[in-house]
C-alpha positions as CSV (number, residue, x, y, z in Angstrom):
1,M,1.2,-23.2,6.7
2,T,4.1,-23.3,9.0
3,G,7.1,-23.1,6.1
4,A,4.9,-20.2,4.7
5,I,5.0,-18.7,7.8
6,E,8.6,-19.0,8.2
7,L,9.6,-17.6,4.8
8,F,7.7,-14.7,6.0
9,K,9.2,-14.2,9.2
10,Q,12.7,-14.7,6.8
11,T,11.7,-12.1,4.4
12,I,10.8,-9.5,7.1
13,G,13.9,-10.5,8.6
14,A,16.6,-9.8,5.4
15,T,14.3,-6.8,4.7
16,I,15.2,-5.5,8.0
17,V,18.6,-6.4,7.6
18,C,19.4,-4.6,4.5
19,L,17.6,-1.9,5.4
20,I,19.6,-1.2,8.0
21,A,22.6,-1.2,5.9
22,I,21.0,0.9,3.2
23,S,20.6,3.9,6.0
24,I,24.1,3.3,7.1
25,T,25.4,3.6,3.6
26,W,23.2,6.9,3.5
27,L,25.3,7.7,7.0
28,F,28.6,7.9,4.8
29,V,26.8,10.5,2.2
30,P,28.2,13.6,4.0
31,L,32.1,12.1,3.8
32,Q,31.6,10.9,0.5
33,D,30.3,15.0,-0.1
34,H,33.3,15.9,1.7
35,I,36.0,14.3,-0.3
36,G,34.0,15.1,-3.4
37,Y,33.1,11.6,-4.3
38,R,30.1,12.1,-7.1
39,Y,30.0,10.9,-10.1
40,A,28.6,13.1,-13.1
41,D,25.9,14.9,-10.7
42,H,24.2,11.9,-9.6
43,L,24.7,10.1,-6.2
44,A,27.0,7.5,-6.4
45,F,27.8,4.9,-3.2
46,M,31.4,5.0,-1.9
47,I,30.8,1.8,-0.5
48,Y,27.3,0.3,-0.6
49,F,26.7,-2.4,2.3
50,P,23.2,-3.8,1.1
51,H,26.1,-6.2,-1.4
52,G,27.5,-7.0,1.7
53,C,24.0,-8.4,3.5
54,R,22.7,-9.9,0.2
55,L,25.8,-11.7,0.1
56,L,25.2,-13.1,3.7
57,I,22.3,-13.7,3.5
58,S,22.7,-16.1,0.5
59,W,25.5,-17.8,2.3
60,A,22.6,-18.6,5.1
61,F,19.4,-19.5,2.8
62,G,21.0,-20.3,-0.3
63,T,18.8,-20.3,-3.1
64,R,15.9,-19.6,-0.9
65,S,17.0,-15.8,-0.6
66,A,16.7,-14.4,-4.0
67,L,13.1,-14.9,-2.8
68,L,14.3,-13.0,0.9
69,L,16.3,-10.2,-0.7
70,L,13.2,-9.5,-3.3
71,P,11.7,-6.9,-0.9
72,S,13.9,-4.9,0.1
73,A,16.1,-4.8,-3.0
74,A,13.0,-3.3,-4.7
75,I,12.3,-1.0,-1.7
76,E,16.0,0.4,-1.8
77,E,15.7,0.2,-5.8
78,A,12.2,2.6,-5.0
79,T,13.6,4.9,-2.7
80,M,16.8,5.5,-4.9
81,H,14.4,6.3,-8.0
82,L,11.6,7.8,-6.2
83,L,9.4,5.8,-7.5
84,G,10.3,6.8,-11.2
85,H,10.6,4.1,-14.0
86,F,8.7,1.1,-12.1
87,P,9.7,-1.2,-14.9
88,Y,13.7,-0.6,-14.4
89,V,13.1,-0.6,-10.4
90,L,11.9,-4.2,-10.4
91,V,13.9,-5.1,-13.0
92,I,17.4,-4.0,-10.9
93,A,15.4,-5.1,-7.8
94,I,15.1,-9.1,-9.3
95,V,18.8,-8.7,-10.4
96,L,19.7,-7.8,-7.1
97,S,18.2,-10.2,-5.3
98,V,19.2,-13.4,-7.9
99,S,22.9,-12.5,-8.2
100,P,24.2,-13.2,-4.8
101,A,22.2,-17.0,-4.7
102,L,23.6,-17.7,-8.3
103,A,27.5,-16.8,-7.1
104,F,27.2,-18.9,-4.6
105,L,25.4,-22.0,-7.4
106,I,28.2,-21.5,-9.5
107,S,30.7,-21.7,-6.9
108,A,28.8,-24.8,-6.2
109,S,28.5,-26.2,-9.6
110,L,32.4,-25.9,-9.4
111,G,33.0,-28.0,-6.7
112,Y,33.6,-25.0,-3.8
113,E,30.2,-25.5,-1.7
114,S,30.3,-22.4,0.5
115,R,26.9,-22.1,1.4
116,L,26.4,-22.3,5.5
117,K,23.9,-25.2,5.7
118,Y,26.6,-27.4,4.0
119,N,29.9,-25.7,6.5
120,S,30.3,-25.6,9.6
121,R,33.7,-23.2,9.3
122,T,33.1,-19.0,7.5
123,H,35.6,-19.3,5.2
124,W,36.1,-15.4,5.0
125,R,38.6,-15.6,1.8
126,R,36.1,-17.6,0.0
127,L,33.2,-15.1,1.2
128,L,35.3,-12.3,-0.2
129,L,35.9,-14.1,-3.3
130,L,32.4,-14.8,-4.1
131,G,31.2,-11.3,-3.3
132,F,33.6,-10.4,-6.0
133,A,31.9,-12.5,-8.0
134,S,28.1,-12.1,-7.2
135,S,29.1,-8.2,-7.6
136,L,30.5,-8.3,-11.1
137,I,27.7,-10.9,-12.0
138,E,25.1,-8.3,-10.9
139,T,27.3,-5.6,-12.6
140,V,27.4,-7.3,-16.1
141,T,24.2,-8.1,-16.1
142,L,22.7,-4.5,-14.8
143,S,25.1,-2.9,-17.7
144,N,23.8,-4.9,-20.1
145,L,20.2,-4.3,-19.6
146,L,20.4,-0.7,-19.1
147,G,23.3,0.1,-21.4
148,W,25.7,1.7,-18.7
149,T,29.2,3.5,-19.9
150,S,32.3,1.8,-19.0
151,Q,32.7,3.8,-16.0
152,Q,29.2,3.8,-14.6
153,F,29.9,-0.2,-14.8
154,L,32.8,0.6,-12.8
155,V,31.6,3.1,-10.3
156,W,28.4,0.1,-9.5
157,W,31.2,-2.4,-9.3
158,L,33.4,-0.8,-7.2
159,S,30.9,0.4,-4.8
160,S,28.7,-3.2,-4.4
161,W,32.4,-4.9,-3.9
162,L,33.8,-2.0,-1.4
163,G,30.3,-2.5,0.5
164,V,31.5,-6.6,0.6
165,L,34.6,-6.0,2.0
166,F,33.8,-3.4,4.0
167,T,31.2,-5.4,5.5
168,L,33.1,-8.8,6.3
169,I,36.0,-6.8,7.5
170,S,33.6,-5.2,10.2
171,L,32.0,-8.7,11.1
172,M,35.4,-10.6,11.2
173,F,36.9,-7.8,14.0
174,G,33.2,-7.3,15.5
175,F,33.3,-11.8,16.2
176,R,37.0,-11.7,16.9
177,F,36.9,-8.7,19.7
178,W,33.3,-10.4,21.2
179,R,35.3,-13.8,21.3
180,L,38.1,-11.9,23.3
181,W,35.0,-10.1,25.7
182,M,33.5,-13.3,26.0
183,T,36.7,-15.1,27.3
184,K,37.6,-13.0,29.9
């Protein structure tokens, strides 16, 4: 019973973190509109922070993260598409939840175990590379399932990758400033 309660708590925590990330992403929409970043009359995020959060949750929880991330990915996609095309929302949510964990599994099978459970040190460059791979896995899968054009592919992949990049850079500098502040 305690395992189920722990899984529930972790799922709620992951959902809250990802929903905060999507809220931060929405804060950038006026800036995007100001500089004219639109894709074919549809909103396309320039920097998609939830992918960075999904990567970090997968780093912390391993393959279990696919379950933890499913509710937030479903909420994300349902709100983006206003509950239209429910089967597509569910398929996209599953792909969004599984791709970061899959990137870590592929990395581990190649001999580069990067999950928090197995490493006491954070390798930021390796996380950036895994974010790149995860974004690519996610975008290739969705592109094949949904029949995207190369332009749609590029927009989705770039926004996910930039989300990972900006999330990790923000955390890296945040932790450094926090460490400097704590040592004074």
